C-alpha positions in Angstrom: 30.7 -14.7 17.9 27.5 -12.5 17.9 26.2 -10.7 14.8 26.0 -7.0 15.6 24.1 -6.1 12.4 21.0 -8.0 11.6 18.1 -6.9 9.5 16.4 -10.1 8.5 16.3 -13.7 9.8 15.3 -17.2 8.9 15.6 -20.1 11.3 15.5 -23.2 9.2 12.2 -25.1 9.7 11.0 -22.8 12.6 7.9 -21.0 11.4 8.0 -17.2 11.4 4.6 -16.1 12.6 5.1 -12.3 12.5 7.6 -9.8 11.2 7.2 -6.4 12.9 8.9 -3.1 12.5 11.8 -4.4 14.6 11.1 -7.9 15.8 10.9 -11.3 14.1 8.6 -13.8 15.9 9.0 -17.5 15.6 6.7 -20.3 16.8 8.9 -22.9 18.5 6.2 -25.1 20.0 5.3 -24.3 23.7 6.9 -20.8 23.5 7.6 -18.0 21.0 11.0 -16.7 20.1 11.3 -12.9 19.8 14.3 -11.7 17.9 15.1 -8.0 18.0 16.8 -7.0 14.7 18.8 -3.8 14.2 16.0 -2.3 12.1 14.8 1.1 13.2 11.4 2.7 12.6 10.4 6.3 13.0 6.9 7.8 12.6 5.8 4.1 12.2 7.9 3.7 9.1 10.8 1.2 8.9 13.8 3.0 7.6 16.1 1.4 5.0 19.2 1.6 7.3 19.9 -0.3 10.5 21.6 0.6 13.7 24.4 -1.7 14.8 23.9 -3.4 18.2 20.4 -2.0 18.6 18.7 -5.4 18.8 21.0 -6.5 21.6 20.4 -3.3 23.5 16.6 -3.7 23.2 16.7 -7.3 24.4 19.1 -7.0 27.2 17.7 -3.7 28.5 14.2 -5.3 28.5 15.6 -8.2 30.5 17.1 -5.8 33.0 13.7 -4.1 33.6 11.7 -7.4 33.6 14.0 -8.7 36.3 13.6 -5.5 38.3 9.8 -5.5 37.9 9.6 -9.2 39.0 11.9 -8.6 42.0 9.7 -5.7 43.1 6.7 -8.0 42.9 4.8 -5.5 40.7 3.5 -8.1 38.2 4.4 -11.1 36.0 5.9 -10.9 32.5 6.3 -13.1 29.5 10.1 -13.6 29.5 11.3 -17.2 30.0 15.0 -16.6 29.0 17.3 -14.4 27.0 20.2 -16.8 27.2 20.8 -18.9 24.1 22.3 -21.6 26.4 18.8 -22.2 27.8 17.1 -22.3 24.4 15.9 -25.6 22.8 18.7 -27.6 21.3 17.4 -26.9 17.7 18.0 -23.2 18.1 21.6 -23.4 19.3 22.9 -23.9 15.7 21.7 -20.3 15.1 23.8 -18.9 18.1 25.6 -16.2 16.0 22.3 -14.7 14.8 20.4 -15.1 18.2 22.9 -14.5 20.9 22.1 -11.3 22.9 19.1 -10.3 20.8 16.6 -13.2 21.2 14.1 -13.9 23.9 12.1 -17.0 24.7 8.7 -15.9 25.8 5.3 -17.3 26.8 2.5 -17.4 24.3 -0.2 -15.0 25.3 -3.1 -12.9 23.9 -1.9 -9.3 23.5 -4.2 -6.4 24.3 -5.3 -4.3 21.3 -4.0 -1.1 22.8 -0.6 0.4 23.6 -0.3 1.8 27.2 1.7 5.1 27.1 2.7 7.0 30.3 3.9 10.5 30.0 5.8 12.4 32.7 6.9 15.2 30.5 5.4 17.0 27.5 7.0 16.0 24.3 6.3 14.4 20.9 2.7 13.9 19.9 1.6 14.9 23.4 3.2 18.3 23.0 1.5 18.7 19.6 -1.9 17.8 21.1 -1.4 20.2 24.0 -0.5 23.1 21.7 -3.7 22.5 19.8 -6.3 22.3 22.6 -4.6 22.1 26.0 -5.3 18.4 26.3 -3.4 15.1 25.8 -5.6 12.1 25.0 -8.6 13.9 26.5 -6.8 14.9 29.7 -6.9 18.6 30.4 -3.5 19.9 31.5 -2.6 23.2 33.2 -2.1 26.2 30.9 1.3 27.7 30.3 3.2 24.4 29.9 6.2 24.5 27.5 7.8 21.9 25.3 9.5 19.3 27.6 7.7 20.7 30.7 7.4 18.2 33.6 3.7 17.4 34.2 2.2 17.8 37.6 1.9 14.1 37.7 2.4 11.3 35.2 -0.6 10.6 32.9 -1.9 7.5 31.2 -2.4 8.2 27.5 -3.3 5.0 25.5 -3.0 4.5 21.8 -4.4 2.2 19.2 -2.2 -0.4 17.5 -2.2 0.3 13.8 -1.6 -2.7 11.5 -0.7 -0.3 8.8 -0.1 3.5 9.0 0.2 5.4 12.2 -0.9 4.6 15.8 -3.6 6.9 17.1 -3.7 8.5 20.5 -7.0 7.8 22.2 -8.7 8.8 25.5 -9.3 6.4 28.4 -13.0 5.8 27.5 -12.1 4.7 24.0 -9.4 2.4 25.4 -12.0 0.9 27.9 -14.3 0.3 24.9 -11.6 -1.7 23.2 -10.3 -3.9 26.0 -13.1 -3.6 28.7 -13.2 -1.1 31.6 -11.8 -3.5 34.2 -8.8 -4.4 32.1 -8.3 -0.7 31.0 -8.2 0.3 34.7 -5.8 -2.5 35.5 -3.3 -1.6 32.8 -3.6 2.1 33.6 -2.7 1.5 37.2 0.1 -0.9 36.4 1.6 1.3 33.7 1.7 4.2 36.1 3.2 2.0 38.9 5.9 0.6 36.6 6.7 4.0 35.2 7.0 5.7 38.6 9.3 2.9 39.9 11.5 3.1 36.7 11.5 6.9 36.7 12.8 7.0 40.3 15.6 4.5 39.5 16.6 6.2 36.3 16.9 9.7 37.7 19.3 8.2 40.3 21.4 7.2 37.4 21.1 10.6 35.7 18.5 9.8 33.1 15.0 11.3 32.9 12.3 9.0 31.4 10.2 11.4 29.6 7.6 8.9 28.5 7.3 5.2 27.7 5.1 2.6 26.1 4.0 -0.7 27.7 2.2 -3.7 26.2 0.2 -6.2 28.1 -1.4 -9.6 27.4 -3.3 -12.4 29.0 -1.5 -15.7 29.8 -3.6 -18.5 31.3 -6.1 -15.8 32.5 -3.4 -13.7 34.1 -2.6 -10.1 32.9 1.2 -9.9 32.2 3.7 -7.5 30.8 4.9 -8.4 27.3 7.0 -7.2 24.3 9.8 -4.8 25.2 9.9 -2.6 28.3 11.6 0.7 29.0 14.0 0.6 26.0 15.3 3.4 23.8 12.8 2.3 21.2 9.7 2.4 23.5 10.8 5.4 25.6 12.3 8.9 25.5 15.5 9.0 27.7 16.9 12.4 28.5 20.2 13.2 30.2 19.2 14.9 33.5 22.2 17.2 33.6 21.2 19.1 30.4 17.4 19.1 30.9 15.7 22.5 30.4 12.0 23.0 29.7 11.1 25.1 26.7 13.0 23.3 24.1 13.7 19.8 22.6 16.1 17.8 24.7 19.2 15.8 24.0 18.3 12.1 24.1 19.6 8.6 24.4 16.9 7.2 22.2 15.7 7.3 18.6 14.6 10.9 19.0 17.9 11.7 17.5 16.8 10.0 14.3 13.4 11.6 14.5 14.9 15.0 14.8 17.1 14.4 11.7 14.1 13.2 9.7 12.1 16.3 10.7 14.6 18.4 8.8 13.9 16.6 5.6 11.3 17.0 2.9 9.6 13.7 3.8 5.8 13.1 4.2 6.4 10.3 6.9 5.1 7.6 4.6 6.9 4.7 2.9 9.5 4.6 1.7 11.6 6.1 4.4 14.8 8.1 3.6 18.3 6.7 4.0 20.2 7.9 7.0 23.6 9.5 6.9 26.5 7.4 8.2 27.1 9.8 11.1 23.5 9.6 12.2 23.7 5.8 12.2 26.9 5.8 14.2 25.7 8.4 16.7 22.4 6.6 17.2 24.2 3.3 18.0 26.4 5.1 20.5 23.4 6.6 22.2 21.6 3.2 22.6 24.8 1.7 24.0 25.3 4.6 26.4 21.7 4.3 27.7 22.3 0.6 28.4 25.6 1.3 30.2 24.1 4.1 32.4 20.9 2.3 33.4 22.3 -1.2 33.9 25.7 -0.2 35.1 27.2 -2.8 32.8 28.8 -2.9 29.3 26.7 -4.7 26.7 28.2 -8.2 26.9 27.4 -9.0 23.2 
């Protein structure tokens, strides 16, 4: 039986090497084990409540996209397996905690930037545009409204904040952090992956507004890592209700963000508790996104 509500995890003698906003990372020798908990963060703050089944959705949806990217021969990735039956024997005693939500991955050197692609104007991009008509230094046409589709997708990198909030940066600053050749590579790959995913998703009735990718080097090769095209790393909008000029309905954690924006909260720790109906509705949105995009029910 799989646990559908997990917020913290210990795996016996296996060493936990990092505990992120959502993921617990364990060193198991040749590989790493990434475990997606049901924790949820908003505005870079981990909230005190968790979203049931969320970790399984993130892991299994990432696997779906990794498989698609590999089959399209776009690039390599870090995923070895998301099947507990294929994990080392010592991990199988933790099947209840790991099944559905854990990934065995290659050890690599992550890049120190996040690679964001925007196809529509929302979130921090919309706020930047309203201020000076630009997003991450890219001048956009005048007259765009909230949720407007951009003339073409744009690459808008960000820093990775150890504490506090990530910061949107322009391409030149990103190149200064990771090197120009690498920055150009991840820009081009990010746009290619986004465009392929966007075309597929719209055929399923979902608009991918924007998304965040992470890359790393493994044995000298640039590969895709972390999660990919999930409701945590992307904004998913139902295409049948899309209308520029307003905020959109969503299948992602924007629903939580929208609720938090109505509160008297400064977006620093500690985060506020979520009402039960917000937790339930958010879980349902994650599961619905999985069903629509993969054409399957979550098997865990």
